[in-house]
The first five atom37 places (N, CA, C, CB, O) and aatype in JSON, in Angstrom:
{
  "aatype": [12, 9, 9, 14, 19, 15, 11, 6, 2, 6, 1, 9, 17, 7, 6, 10, 4, 0, 15, 10, 17, 14, 8, 8, 16, 19, 6, 15, 13, 9, 2, 6, 1, 18, 2, 7, 6, 13, 5, 2, 3, 13, 10, 18, 19, 10, 11, 6, 6, 9, 19, 0, 13, 9, 15, 10, 15, 19, 1, 2, 3, 18, 19, 6, 7, 16, 6, 15, 15, 14, 19, 7, 18, 10, 6, 7, 9, 18, 19, 11, 14, 6, 13, 1, 2, 5, 7, 9, 7, 11, 1, 10, 19, 6, 18, 7, 11, 9, 17, 4, 0, 6, 11, 7, 4, 15, 6, 13, 0, 15, 3, 4, 10, 10, 6, 2, 3, 0, 15, 1, 11, 13, 8, 2, 12, 9, 7, 13, 11, 6, 0, 2, 16, 9, 19, 4, 13, 16, 12, 1, 9],
  "atom_mask": [
    [1, 1, 1, 1, 1],
    [1, 1, 1, 1, 1],
    [1, 1, 1, 1, 1],
    [1, 1, 1, 1, 1],
    [1, 1, 1, 1, 1],
    [1, 1, 1, 1, 1],
    [1, 1, 1, 1, 1],
    [1, 1, 1, 1, 1],
    [1, 1, 1, 1, 1],
    [1, 1, 1, 1, 1],
    [1, 1, 1, 1, 1],
    [1, 1, 1, 1, 1],
    [1, 1, 1, 1, 1],
    [1, 1, 1, 0, 1],
    [1, 1, 1, 1, 1],
    [1, 1, 1, 1, 1],
    [1, 1, 1, 1, 1],
    [1, 1, 1, 1, 1],
    [1, 1, 1, 1, 1],
    [1, 1, 1, 1, 1],
    [1, 1, 1, 1, 1],
    [1, 1, 1, 1, 1],
    [1, 1, 1, 1, 1],
    [1, 1, 1, 1, 1],
    [1, 1, 1, 1, 1],
    [1, 1, 1, 1, 1],
    [1, 1, 1, 1, 1],
    [1, 1, 1, 1, 1],
    [1, 1, 1, 1, 1],
    [1, 1, 1, 1, 1],
    [1, 1, 1, 1, 1],
    [1, 1, 1, 1, 1],
    [1, 1, 1, 1, 1],
    [1, 1, 1, 1, 1],
    [1, 1, 1, 1, 1],
    [1, 1, 1, 0, 1],
    [1, 1, 1, 1, 1],
    [1, 1, 1, 1, 1],
    [1, 1, 1, 1, 1],
    [1, 1, 1, 1, 1],
    [1, 1, 1, 1, 1],
    [1, 1, 1, 1, 1],
    [1, 1, 1, 1, 1],
    [1, 1, 1, 1, 1],
    [1, 1, 1, 1, 1],
    [1, 1, 1, 1, 1],
    [1, 1, 1, 1, 1],
    [1, 1, 1, 1, 1],
    [1, 1, 1, 1, 1],
    [1, 1, 1, 1, 1],
    [1, 1, 1, 1, 1],
    [1, 1, 1, 1, 1],
    [1, 1, 1, 1, 1],
    [1, 1, 1, 1, 1],
    [1, 1, 1, 1, 1],
    [1, 1, 1, 1, 1],
    [1, 1, 1, 1, 1],
    [1, 1, 1, 1, 1],
    [1, 1, 1, 1, 1],
    [1, 1, 1, 1, 1],
    [1, 1, 1, 1, 1],
    [1, 1, 1, 1, 1],
    [1, 1, 1, 1, 1],
    [1, 1, 1, 1, 1],
    [1, 1, 1, 0, 1],
    [1, 1, 1, 1, 1],
    [1, 1, 1, 1, 1],
    [1, 1, 1, 1, 1],
    [1, 1, 1, 1, 1],
    [1, 1, 1, 1, 1],
    [1, 1, 1, 1, 1],
    [1, 1, 1, 0, 1],
    [1, 1, 1, 1, 1],
    [1, 1, 1, 1, 1],
    [1, 1, 1, 1, 1],
    [1, 1, 1, 0, 1],
    [1, 1, 1, 1, 1],
    [1, 1, 1, 1, 1],
    [1, 1, 1, 1, 1],
    [1, 1, 1, 1, 1],
    [1, 1, 1, 1, 1],
    [1, 1, 1, 1, 1],
    [1, 1, 1, 1, 1],
    [1, 1, 1, 1, 1],
    [1, 1, 1, 1, 1],
    [1, 1, 1, 1, 1],
    [1, 1, 1, 0, 1],
    [1, 1, 1, 1, 1],
    [1, 1, 1, 0, 1],
    [1, 1, 1, 1, 1],
    [1, 1, 1, 1, 1],
    [1, 1, 1, 1, 1],
    [1, 1, 1, 1, 1],
    [1, 1, 1, 1, 1],
    [1, 1, 1, 1, 1],
    [1, 1, 1, 0, 1],
    [1, 1, 1, 1, 1],
    [1, 1, 1, 1, 1],
    [1, 1, 1, 1, 1],
    [1, 1, 1, 1, 1],
    [1, 1, 1, 1, 1],
    [1, 1, 1, 1, 1],
    [1, 1, 1, 1, 1],
    [1, 1, 1, 0, 1],
    [1, 1, 1, 1, 1],
    [1, 1, 1, 1, 1],
    [1, 1, 1, 1, 1],
    [1, 1, 1, 1, 1],
    [1, 1, 1, 1, 1],
    [1, 1, 1, 1, 1],
    [1, 1, 1, 1, 1],
    [1, 1, 1, 1, 1],
    [1, 1, 1, 1, 1],
    [1, 1, 1, 1, 1],
    [1, 1, 1, 1, 1],
    [1, 1, 1, 1, 1],
    [1, 1, 1, 1, 1],
    [1, 1, 1, 1, 1],
    [1, 1, 1, 1, 1],
    [1, 1, 1, 1, 1],
    [1, 1, 1, 1, 1],
    [1, 1, 1, 1, 1],
    [1, 1, 1, 1, 1],
    [1, 1, 1, 1, 1],
    [1, 1, 1, 1, 1],
    [1, 1, 1, 1, 1],
    [1, 1, 1, 0, 1],
    [1, 1, 1, 1, 1],
    [1, 1, 1, 1, 1],
    [1, 1, 1, 1, 1],
    [1, 1, 1, 1, 1],
    [1, 1, 1, 1, 1],
    [1, 1, 1, 1, 1],
    [1, 1, 1, 1, 1],
    [1, 1, 1, 1, 1],
    [1, 1, 1, 1, 1],
    [1, 1, 1, 1, 1],
    [1, 1, 1, 1, 1],
    [1, 1, 1, 1, 1],
    [1, 1, 1, 1, 1],
    [1, 1, 1, 1, 1]
  ],
  "atom_positions": [
    [[6.71, -89.28, 57.23], [7.09, -89.55, 58.2], [6.53, -89.95, 58.94], [7.5, -89.02, 58.53], [5.31, -89.88, 58.84]],
    [[7.01, -90.45, 59.84], [6.72, -91.83, 60.56], [7.14, -91.33, 62.41], [8.02, -93.36, 59.72], [8.25, -91.02, 62.84]],
    [[5.75, -91.41, 63.24], [6.3, -90.76, 64.66], [5.53, -91.72, 65.29], [6.0, -89.04, 65.13], [4.68, -92.46, 64.82]],
    [[6.12, -91.55, 66.86], [5.39, -92.74, 67.78], [4.3, -92.34, 68.0], [5.93, -93.14, 69.09], [4.38, -91.16, 67.67]],
    [[2.83, -92.58, 68.51], [2.17, -91.8, 69.48], [2.67, -91.69, 71.0], [0.88, -92.27, 69.47], [3.33, -92.49, 71.67]],
    [[2.04, -90.21, 71.38], [2.2, -89.31, 72.19], [1.21, -89.08, 73.25], [2.37, -88.36, 71.54], [0.31, -89.89, 73.08]],
    [[1.0, -88.41, 74.19], [-0.11, -87.8, 74.83], [-0.35, -86.74, 73.87], [0.12, -87.33, 76.3], [-1.47, -86.26, 74.05]],
    [[0.32, -86.17, 72.86], [-0.41, -85.18, 72.32], [-1.28, -85.81, 71.05], [0.57, -84.0, 71.94], [-2.42, -85.62, 70.65]],
    [[-0.37, -86.5, 70.68], [-1.31, -87.13, 69.52], [-2.39, -88.3, 69.85], [-0.34, -87.78, 68.44], [-3.34, -88.4, 69.07]],
    [[-2.33, -89.1, 70.84], [-3.24, -90.05, 71.39], [-4.84, -89.88, 70.72], [-3.2, -89.82, 73.04], [-5.43, -90.8, 70.15]],
    [[-5.34, -88.62, 70.89], [-6.74, -88.29, 69.92], [-7.07, -88.86, 69.12], [-6.88, -87.34, 69.26], [-8.21, -89.29, 69.0]],
    [[-6.17, -89.01, 68.37], [-6.3, -88.95, 66.71], [-5.94, -90.38, 66.77], [-5.19, -87.79, 65.64], [-6.95, -91.0, 66.45]],
    [[-5.13, -91.06, 66.97], [-4.49, -92.01, 67.02], [-5.88, -93.03, 67.74], [-3.0, -91.68, 67.81], [-6.29, -94.0, 67.09]],
    [[-6.32, -92.79, 68.69], [-7.63, -92.9, 69.11], [-8.92, -92.62, 67.71], [0.0, 0.0, 0.0], [-10.09, -92.96, 67.88]],
    [[-8.77, -92.43, 67.3], [-9.96, -91.85, 65.89], [-9.81, -92.6, 64.93], [-9.79, -90.32, 65.14], [-10.77, -92.93, 64.24]],
    [[-8.42, -93.05, 64.67], [-7.99, -93.67, 63.68], [-8.46, -95.22, 64.1], [-6.45, -93.35, 63.45], [-9.26, -95.75, 63.33]],
    [[-8.02, -95.98, 65.25], [-7.86, -97.32, 65.57], [-9.99, -97.55, 65.9], [-6.4, -97.53, 67.26], [-10.57, -98.64, 65.81]],
    [[-10.46, -96.61, 66.14], [-12.08, -96.36, 66.49], [-12.71, -96.55, 64.7], [-12.43, -94.31, 67.4], [-13.9, -96.75, 64.48]],
    [[-11.8, -96.44, 63.73], [-12.28, -96.19, 62.41], [-12.21, -97.48, 61.79], [-11.51, -95.14, 61.66], [-13.03, -97.9, 60.97]],
    [[-10.72, -98.38, 62.41], [-10.47, -99.83, 62.21], [-11.11, -101.14, 62.68], [-9.45, -99.95, 62.57], [-11.17, -102.21, 62.08]],
    [[-11.6, -100.75, 64.03], [-11.84, -101.32, 65.22], [-13.48, -100.87, 65.34], [-10.73, -100.77, 66.45], [-13.57, -100.1, 66.3]],
    [[-14.28, -101.0, 64.94], [-15.7, -99.13, 65.29], [-16.48, -100.06, 66.18], [-17.24, -98.14, 63.39], [-17.59, -99.61, 66.49]],
    [[-16.23, -101.07, 66.58], [-17.05, -101.55, 67.95], [-16.17, -101.2, 69.3], [-17.34, -103.36, 67.91], [-16.03, -102.04, 70.19]],
    [[-15.7, -100.13, 69.34], [-14.39, -99.77, 70.49], [-14.65, -98.28, 70.05], [-12.42, -100.54, 70.2], [-14.69, -97.78, 68.93]],
    [[-14.81, -97.7, 71.39], [-14.6, -96.22, 71.33], [-13.2, -95.61, 71.27], [-15.2, -95.67, 72.47], [-12.27, -96.4, 71.42]],
    [[-13.0, -94.71, 71.13], [-11.84, -93.76, 70.68], [-11.22, -94.23, 72.31], [-12.29, -91.7, 70.21], [-10.42, -95.12, 72.58]],
    [[-11.98, -93.23, 73.29], [-11.72, -93.29, 75.04], [-11.09, -94.86, 75.49], [-13.5, -93.05, 76.01], [-10.12, -94.99, 76.23]],
    [[-11.76, -95.88, 74.94], [-11.23, -97.11, 75.05], [-10.23, -97.51, 74.8], [-11.68, -97.73, 74.63], [-9.66, -98.41, 75.42]],
    [[-9.83, -96.93, 73.89], [-8.17, -96.97, 73.25], [-7.08, -96.47, 73.52], [-7.99, -96.6, 72.24], [-5.98, -96.97, 73.3]],
    [[-7.45, -94.92, 74.27], [-7.18, -94.1, 75.21], [-6.78, -94.85, 76.68], [-8.36, -93.22, 75.25], [-5.79, -94.48, 77.31]],
    [[-7.52, -95.77, 77.09], [-7.57, -96.09, 78.43], [-6.61, -97.62, 78.33], [-9.33, -96.2, 79.02], [-5.75, -98.14, 79.03]],
    [[-7.3, -97.95, 77.04], [-6.07, -99.27, 77.53], [-4.85, -98.96, 76.7], [-6.58, -101.14, 77.09], [-4.36, -100.06, 76.44]],
    [[-4.3, -98.24, 76.28], [-3.17, -97.39, 76.15], [-2.18, -97.44, 77.4], [-3.69, -95.99, 75.93], [-1.09, -97.99, 77.55]],
    [[-3.21, -96.4, 78.51], [-2.42, -96.1, 79.81], [-2.24, -97.6, 80.35], [-3.29, -95.01, 80.97], [-1.14, -98.01, 80.71]],
    [[-3.17, -98.24, 80.38], [-3.57, -99.37, 80.97], [-2.33, -100.34, 80.56], [-5.07, -99.81, 80.47], [-2.27, -101.39, 81.2]],
    [[-1.27, -100.12, 79.52], [-0.37, -100.86, 78.81], [-0.29, -101.56, 77.59], [0.0, 0.0, 0.0], [0.63, -102.33, 77.32]],
    [[-1.15, -101.32, 76.92], [-1.74, -102.11, 75.74], [-1.39, -100.83, 75.07], [-3.46, -102.77, 75.71], [-1.43, -99.71, 75.57]],
    [[-0.95, -101.23, 73.62], [-1.04, -100.47, 72.46], [0.66, -99.68, 72.18], [-2.41, -99.31, 72.74], [1.06, -99.05, 71.2]],
    [[1.4, -100.05, 73.5], [2.48, -99.44, 73.43], [3.67, -99.36, 72.06], [2.93, -99.94, 74.49], [4.86, -99.13, 72.21]],
    [[3.1, -99.57, 70.97], [3.75, -99.87, 69.63], [3.09, -99.43, 69.22], [4.05, -100.96, 69.03], [2.28, -100.27, 68.82]],
    [[2.67, -98.11, 68.9], [2.04, -97.96, 67.31], [2.8, -96.75, 67.41], [0.13, -97.85, 66.86], [3.48, -96.18, 68.26]],
    [[2.38, -96.52, 65.97], [3.14, -95.46, 65.3], [1.76, -94.78, 64.08], [4.81, -96.31, 64.43], [0.88, -95.36, 63.45]],
    [[2.22, -93.18, 64.2], [1.56, -92.59, 62.72], [2.2, -92.27, 61.71], [0.91, -91.49, 62.77], [3.42, -92.32, 61.52]],
    [[1.28, -91.91, 60.95], [2.15, -91.52, 59.31], [1.49, -90.61, 59.15], [2.16, -92.5, 57.86], [0.27, -90.67, 59.21]],
    [[2.24, -89.44, 58.87], [2.27, -87.99, 58.97], [2.53, -87.26, 57.41], [3.52, -87.6, 60.08], [3.59, -87.58, 56.86]],
    [[1.87, -86.56, 56.86], [1.21, -86.69, 55.53], [1.42, -84.81, 55.48], [-0.75, -87.61, 55.51], [0.42, -84.11, 55.59]],
    [[2.4, -84.38, 55.36], [2.08, -82.62, 55.22], [1.43, -82.06, 56.36], [1.03, -82.18, 53.97], [0.62, -81.13, 56.25]],
    [[1.83, -82.71, 57.73], [1.56, -82.44, 58.59], [0.13, -83.01, 59.22], [1.79, -81.36, 58.4], [-0.28, -82.91, 60.38]],
    [[-0.25, -83.41, 58.49], [-1.98, -84.4, 58.94], [-1.45, -85.73, 59.08], [-3.51, -84.51, 57.47], [-0.52, -86.18, 58.42]],
    [[-2.21, -86.42, 60.1], [-1.99, -87.91, 60.92], [-2.71, -88.22, 59.69], [-2.68, -88.41, 62.71], [-3.53, -87.33, 59.47]],
    [[-2.72, -88.94, 58.98], [-3.07, -89.78, 58.43], [-3.45, -91.48, 57.92], [-2.76, -89.35, 58.23], [-4.21, -91.93, 57.07]],
    [[-2.32, -92.23, 59.11], [-2.3, -93.37, 59.07], [-1.86, -93.6, 60.2], [-1.77, -93.88, 58.14], [-1.62, -92.65, 60.96]],
    [[-1.62, -95.03, 60.63], [-1.17, -95.98, 61.76], [-0.95, -97.31, 61.53], [-2.03, -96.0, 62.76], [-1.63, -97.96, 60.73]],
    [[-0.03, -97.78, 62.2], [0.57, -98.85, 62.45], [0.34, -99.19, 64.14], [2.05, -98.64, 61.95], [0.49, -98.39, 65.06]],
    [[-0.03, -100.53, 64.22], [0.03, -100.99, 65.53], [1.2, -102.69, 65.41], [-1.89, -101.23, 66.08], [1.1, -103.57, 64.56]],
    [[1.93, -102.64, 66.25], [2.68, -104.25, 66.22], [2.83, -104.54, 67.68], [4.39, -104.36, 65.4], [2.49, -103.85, 68.64]],
    [[3.41, -105.67, 67.64], [3.83, -106.57, 68.71], [4.94, -106.97, 68.58], [3.14, -107.58, 68.9], [5.68, -106.6, 67.67]],
    [[5.33, -108.0, 69.66], [6.38, -109.0, 69.49], [5.61, -109.79, 70.24], [7.9, -108.77, 69.93], [5.07, -109.45, 71.29]],
    [[5.48, -111.57, 69.35], [4.64, -112.22, 69.8], [5.54, -113.84, 70.22], [3.41, -112.17, 68.68], [6.06, -114.45, 69.29]],
    [[5.66, -114.48, 71.87], [6.95, -114.87, 72.37], [6.11, -116.57, 72.08], [7.58, -114.13, 74.27], [6.61, -117.68, 72.3]],
    [[4.89, -116.29, 71.6], [4.21, -118.07, 71.87], [4.0, -118.26, 69.86], [1.82, -118.14, 73.26], [4.54, -117.96, 68.8]],
    [[3.23, -118.72, 70.24], [3.43, -119.74, 68.66], [2.51, -118.7, 67.54], [2.42, -121.84, 68.79], [1.44, -118.22, 67.9]],
    [[2.87, -118.53, 66.67], [2.44, -117.65, 65.68], [1.95, -118.79, 64.38], [3.78, -116.48, 65.28], [2.84, -119.46, 63.87]],
    [[0.66, -118.93, 63.95], [0.06, -119.64, 63.15], [0.93, -119.08, 62.06], [-1.46, -119.55, 63.12], [0.95, -117.92, 61.65]],
    [[2.06, -120.71, 61.45], [2.64, -120.63, 59.81], [4.09, -119.85, 60.21], [0.0, 0.0, 0.0], [4.88, -119.54, 59.32]],
    [[4.33, -119.61, 61.45], [6.0, -119.55, 61.78], [7.01, -120.61, 61.75], [6.2, -119.16, 63.06], [6.72, -121.8, 61.59]],
    [[8.5, -120.03, 61.96], [9.07, -121.17, 62.48], [9.51, -120.76, 63.67], [10.07, -121.78, 61.7], [9.6, -121.63, 64.54]],
    [[9.87, -119.47, 64.0], [10.54, -119.53, 64.89], [10.08, -118.23, 65.91], [11.89, -119.62, 64.36], [8.93, -117.86, 65.64]],
    [[10.74, -117.43, 67.06], [10.21, -117.07, 68.08], [11.22, -116.56, 68.84], [9.51, -117.98, 68.61], [12.04, -117.26, 69.44]],
    [[11.2, -114.94, 68.84], [10.28, -113.98, 69.0], [9.68, -113.63, 67.14], [11.16, -112.57, 69.96], [10.46, -113.56, 66.18]],
    [[8.18, -113.47, 67.07], [7.81, -113.34, 66.05], [6.79, -111.31, 66.19], [6.93, -115.0, 65.75], [5.96, -110.94, 67.02]],
    [[7.52, -110.38, 64.75], [6.86, -109.55, 64.74], [5.42, -110.11, 64.2], [0.0, 0.0, 0.0], [5.04, -111.07, 63.53]],
    [[4.75, -108.89, 64.93], [2.96, -108.81, 64.27], [2.91, -107.79, 64.2], [1.59, -109.25, 65.0], [3.34, -106.91, 64.93]],
    [[2.03, -107.73, 62.75], [1.27, -106.4, 62.34], [-0.67, -106.67, 63.28], [1.21, -106.39, 59.97], [-1.61, -107.39, 62.96]],
    [[-0.5, -105.82, 64.31], [-1.72, -106.18, 65.1], [-2.69, -105.44, 64.17], [-1.74, -105.68, 66.79], [-3.76, -105.97, 63.88]],
    [[-2.4, -104.45, 63.79], [-3.52, -103.23, 62.91], [-2.96, -102.11, 61.86], [0.0, 0.0, 0.0], [-2.23, -101.39, 62.54]],
    [[-2.98, -101.79, 60.94], [-2.87, -100.75, 60.11], [-3.91, -100.08, 59.78], [-2.38, -101.05, 59.14], [-4.91, -100.78, 59.62]],
    [[-4.05, -98.99, 59.64], [-5.52, -98.11, 58.69], [-4.58, -96.65, 57.78], [-7.2, -97.09, 60.36], [-3.67, -95.95, 58.22]],
    [[-5.05, -96.63, 56.79], [-5.29, -95.47, 56.4], [-6.22, -94.65, 56.26], [-5.02, -95.45, 55.73], [-7.1, -95.27, 55.65]],
    [[-6.61, -93.48, 56.49], [-7.68, -93.16, 55.89], [-8.05, -92.92, 54.59], [-7.92, -92.44, 56.34], [-7.37, -92.12, 53.94]],
    [[-9.18, -93.57, 54.02], [-9.71, -93.7, 52.96], [-9.22, -93.03, 51.76], [-10.79, -93.48, 53.18], [-8.83, -93.71, 50.82]],
    [[-9.19, -91.51, 51.68], [-8.5, -90.63, 50.71], [-7.89, -91.05, 50.77], [-8.24, -89.53, 50.61], [-8.05, -91.89, 49.88]],
    [[-6.71, -91.31, 51.39], [-5.07, -91.53, 51.44], [-4.95, -92.36, 50.96], [-4.3, -91.66, 52.5], [-3.75, -92.61, 51.08]],
    [[-5.6, -93.42, 50.18], [-5.26, -94.85, 50.09], [-4.5, -94.89, 48.73], [-6.62, -95.88, 50.15], [-4.18, -93.93, 48.03]],
    [[-4.33, -95.89, 48.56], [-3.7, -96.45, 47.14], [-2.24, -95.33, 46.63], [-5.24, -96.34, 45.7], [-2.02, -95.05, 45.45]],
    [[-1.41, -94.83, 47.75], [-0.07, -93.96, 47.68], [0.67, -95.07, 47.96], [0.19, -92.62, 48.73], [1.54, -95.1, 47.1]],
    [[0.81, -96.09, 48.78], [1.93, -96.51, 49.08], [2.25, -96.19, 50.67], [0.0, 0.0, 0.0], [3.34, -96.64, 51.04]],
    [[1.56, -95.55, 51.56], [1.45, -95.29, 52.76], [1.23, -96.6, 53.87], [0.42, -94.35, 52.73], [1.5, -96.6, 55.07]],
    [[0.71, -97.62, 53.13], [0.32, -98.73, 54.1], [1.58, -99.41, 53.7], [0.0, 0.0, 0.0], [1.94, -100.0, 54.72]],
    [[2.5, -99.67, 52.69], [3.5, -100.21, 52.4], [4.57, -100.07, 52.95], [3.64, -100.1, 51.52], [5.32, -101.02, 53.18]],
    [[4.88, -98.55, 53.31], [5.75, -98.07, 54.12], [5.45, -98.25, 55.22], [6.01, -97.01, 53.99], [6.34, -98.79, 55.86]],
    [[4.26, -97.95, 55.94], [4.15, -98.09, 57.31], [4.54, -99.75, 57.73], [2.57, -97.61, 57.71], [4.61, -99.98, 58.94]],
    [[4.75, -100.68, 56.96], [4.73, -102.09, 57.43], [5.87, -101.83, 56.91], [3.74, -103.34, 57.04], [6.54, -101.25, 57.76]],
    [[6.75, -102.01, 55.45], [8.11, -101.54, 55.94], [9.43, -101.14, 57.06], [7.97, -100.97, 55.65], [10.62, -101.47, 57.16]],
    [[8.36, -100.11, 57.93], [8.72, -99.64, 59.01], [8.59, -100.24, 60.28], [8.28, -98.7, 59.03], [9.12, -99.88, 61.33]],
    [[7.42, -101.72, 59.98], [7.29, -102.38, 61.05], [7.81, -103.24, 60.73], [0.0, 0.0, 0.0], [7.78, -103.96, 61.73]],
    [[8.5, -103.9, 59.72], [9.35, -105.1, 59.72], [10.9, -104.71, 59.56], [8.88, -106.07, 58.52], [11.77, -105.38, 58.99]],
    [[11.03, -103.58, 60.14], [12.45, -102.65, 60.38], [12.75, -102.7, 62.04], [12.18, -100.77, 59.82], [13.69, -103.26, 62.59]],
    [[11.68, -101.96, 62.66], [11.22, -102.28, 64.04], [11.41, -103.4, 64.59], [10.06, -102.16, 64.19], [12.3, -103.5, 65.43]],
    [[10.58, -104.57, 64.23], [10.24, -105.79, 64.8], [11.83, -106.9, 64.66], [8.73, -106.38, 63.85], [12.08, -107.75, 65.53]],
    [[12.8, -106.66, 63.36], [13.94, -106.93, 63.52], [14.65, -106.5, 64.56], [14.41, -106.69, 62.65], [15.19, -107.28, 65.35]],
    [[14.71, -105.09, 64.66], [15.67, -104.95, 66.33], [14.9, -105.3, 67.01], [16.23, -103.55, 67.05], [15.44, -105.02, 68.08]],
    [[13.85, -105.8, 67.3], [13.5, -106.6, 68.52], [13.92, -107.78, 68.69], [12.32, -106.74, 68.68], [13.74, -108.37, 69.76]],
    [[14.84, -108.56, 67.16], [15.33, -109.45, 67.55], [14.28, -110.59, 66.85], [0.0, 0.0, 0.0], [14.43, -111.74, 67.27]],
    [[13.39, -110.42, 65.99], [12.51, -111.3, 64.97], [13.04, -111.16, 63.77], [11.01, -110.95, 64.84], [13.6, -110.17, 63.3]],
    [[12.78, -112.6, 63.1], [13.22, -112.93, 62.23], [12.1, -112.99, 60.83], [13.84, -114.02, 62.72], [12.38, -112.82, 59.64]],
    [[10.92, -113.24, 61.38], [10.17, -112.95, 60.77], [8.86, -112.55, 61.1], [10.26, -113.59, 60.2], [8.68, -112.84, 62.28]],
    [[7.73, -111.97, 60.54], [6.69, -110.55, 60.44], [5.45, -111.42, 60.17], [7.05, -109.2, 58.97], [5.45, -112.03, 59.1]],
    [[4.05, -111.61, 61.24], [3.5, -112.18, 60.69], [2.05, -111.0, 60.67], [3.6, -113.6, 61.26], [2.12, -109.81, 60.98]],
    [[0.55, -111.89, 60.11], [-0.42, -111.19, 60.4], [-1.74, -111.75, 60.32], [-0.31, -110.23, 59.75], [-1.69, -112.88, 59.84]],
    [[-2.91, -111.38, 60.62], [-4.04, -111.76, 60.21], [-4.99, -111.09, 59.93], [-4.39, -112.38, 60.79], [-4.89, -109.9, 60.21]],
    [[-6.38, -111.6, 59.22], [-7.3, -110.92, 59.17], [-8.39, -111.87, 58.88], [-7.09, -109.9, 58.35], [-8.26, -113.09, 58.71]],
    [[-9.63, -111.11, 58.85], [-10.65, -112.54, 58.66], [-11.13, -112.59, 57.65], [-11.81, -112.78, 59.48], [-11.3, -111.67, 56.85]],
    [[-11.48, -113.93, 57.53], [-11.76, -114.72, 56.13], [-12.15, -113.92, 55.25], [-12.77, -115.77, 56.13], [-11.61, -113.9, 54.14]],
    [[-13.22, -113.05, 55.6], [-14.37, -112.36, 54.55], [-13.66, -111.53, 54.67], [-15.96, -112.07, 54.73], [-14.61, -110.75, 54.67]],
    [[-12.82, -110.87, 54.79], [-11.93, -109.44, 54.43], [-10.9, -109.52, 53.6], [-11.28, -108.8, 55.57], [-9.7, -109.65, 53.83]],
    [[-11.86, -109.36, 52.0], [-11.32, -109.24, 51.25], [-10.01, -107.95, 51.01], [-12.26, -109.38, 50.63], [-8.86, -108.24, 50.71]],
    [[-10.56, -106.39, 51.26], [-9.58, -106.01, 51.37], [-8.4, -106.12, 52.03], [-9.81, -105.43, 51.4], [-7.28, -105.96, 51.53]],
    [[-8.65, -106.39, 53.12], [-7.78, -106.97, 53.93], [-6.2, -107.68, 53.5], [-8.61, -107.88, 54.46], [-4.99, -107.43, 53.52]],
    [[-7.19, -108.73, 53.11], [-6.42, -110.22, 52.58], [-5.33, -109.93, 50.78], [-8.21, -111.68, 52.19], [-4.4, -110.56, 50.27]],
    [[-6.11, -108.71, 50.39], [-5.19, -108.51, 49.09], [-4.35, -107.5, 49.12], [-5.89, -108.29, 47.9], [-3.47, -107.25, 48.3]],
    [[-4.74, -106.71, 50.46], [-3.91, -105.81, 50.21], [-2.7, -106.44, 51.57], [-4.73, -104.12, 50.29], [-1.61, -105.89, 51.4]],
    [[-2.67, -107.27, 52.6], [-1.7, -108.57, 53.0], [-0.75, -109.05, 51.53], [-2.89, -110.09, 53.57], [0.42, -108.74, 51.31]],
    [[-1.48, -109.74, 50.83], [-0.23, -110.07, 49.81], [-0.06, -109.17, 48.54], [-0.39, -111.57, 49.22], [0.42, -109.57, 47.48]],
    [[-0.45, -108.12, 48.72], [-0.43, -107.23, 47.57], [1.35, -106.58, 48.26], [-2.18, -105.86, 47.46], [2.27, -106.16, 47.56]],
    [[1.36, -106.68, 49.59], [2.72, -105.66, 50.16], [4.06, -107.12, 50.54], [2.05, -104.43, 52.24], [5.23, -107.04, 50.91]],
    [[3.44, -107.99, 50.32], [4.22, -109.35, 50.5], [4.37, -110.44, 51.73], [0.0, 0.0, 0.0], [5.27, -111.22, 52.07]],
    [[3.14, -110.14, 52.2], [2.94, -111.55, 53.4], [2.31, -112.83, 52.28], [1.35, -111.09, 55.08], [1.82, -112.74, 51.15]],
    [[2.5, -113.66, 52.92], [2.06, -115.23, 52.1], [1.27, -115.82, 52.87], [3.24, -116.38, 51.79], [1.72, -116.19, 53.95]],
    [[-0.45, -116.13, 52.48], [-1.16, -117.01, 53.15], [-0.36, -118.26, 54.14], [-1.97, -117.56, 52.06], [0.33, -119.07, 53.52]],
    [[-0.43, -118.36, 55.15], [0.0, -119.4, 55.63], [-1.37, -120.5, 56.06], [0.94, -118.9, 56.77], [-1.12, -121.71, 56.08]],
    [[-2.27, -120.2, 56.27], [-2.84, -120.98, 56.56], [-4.69, -120.31, 57.06], [-1.81, -121.65, 57.52], [-4.76, -119.18, 57.56]],
    [[-5.96, -121.12, 56.85], [-6.75, -120.55, 56.65], [-7.7, -121.33, 58.08], [-7.07, -120.57, 55.1], [-7.74, -122.55, 57.97]],
    [[-8.34, -120.81, 59.2], [-8.23, -121.72, 60.23], [-9.96, -121.08, 60.45], [-6.73, -121.53, 61.58], [-10.29, -119.99, 59.99]],
    [[-10.62, -121.71, 60.99], [-12.72, -121.83, 61.59], [-11.9, -121.65, 63.25], [-14.19, -124.32, 61.19], [-11.07, -122.45, 63.68]],
    [[-12.22, -120.83, 63.74], [-12.11, -120.58, 65.21], [-13.61, -120.74, 66.06], [-11.5, -119.0, 65.38], [-14.63, -120.21, 65.62]],
    [[-13.61, -121.28, 66.9], [-14.82, -122.45, 67.7], [-14.74, -121.78, 69.24], [-14.19, -124.6, 67.75], [-13.79, -121.55, 69.98]],
    [[-16.08, -121.58, 69.36], [-15.64, -121.16, 71.46], [-17.84, -122.28, 71.74], [-15.64, -117.55, 72.25], [-18.8, -122.8, 71.18]],
    [[-17.28, -121.93, 72.87], [-18.49, -122.37, 73.48], [-18.7, -122.37, 74.9], [-18.7, -123.56, 73.12], [-17.96, -123.16, 75.49]],
    [[-19.65, -121.57, 75.8], [-20.28, -121.51, 76.94], [-20.07, -122.74, 77.64], [-21.59, -121.2, 76.76], [-20.47, -123.85, 77.28]],
    [[-19.28, -122.42, 78.87], [-19.49, -123.59, 79.95], [-20.1, -122.91, 81.23], [-17.98, -124.39, 80.38], [-20.37, -123.59, 82.23]]
  ]
}
């Protein structure tokens, strides 16, 4: 079953987020949620246990490799290790595609770091096609 993140389950959601993005704390995710971020996140419940989440958005700016606007975007997805390879991630992405289509999107996009082989494999396995490979640069001024 897929449910939205709510006040009652946001701590568990924050723990899942911190597992995916360990450079942030559970509290920082909850605070960002209260500040208007992470408003389109959903949880996967299996036998009354929350085991995964998906974070979605609708982007109106250019999204690499797409031809339309707005574009649905998979901001993040995480399944607890002991529940992987059971189709949960795929079901969450299918839910995400429907959610984005309901928001007026005709394309769904995502990204991952070049060296994140597990994420690249997952994306390719569930139907995403690699659009581009880019190198990003920064400079202090």
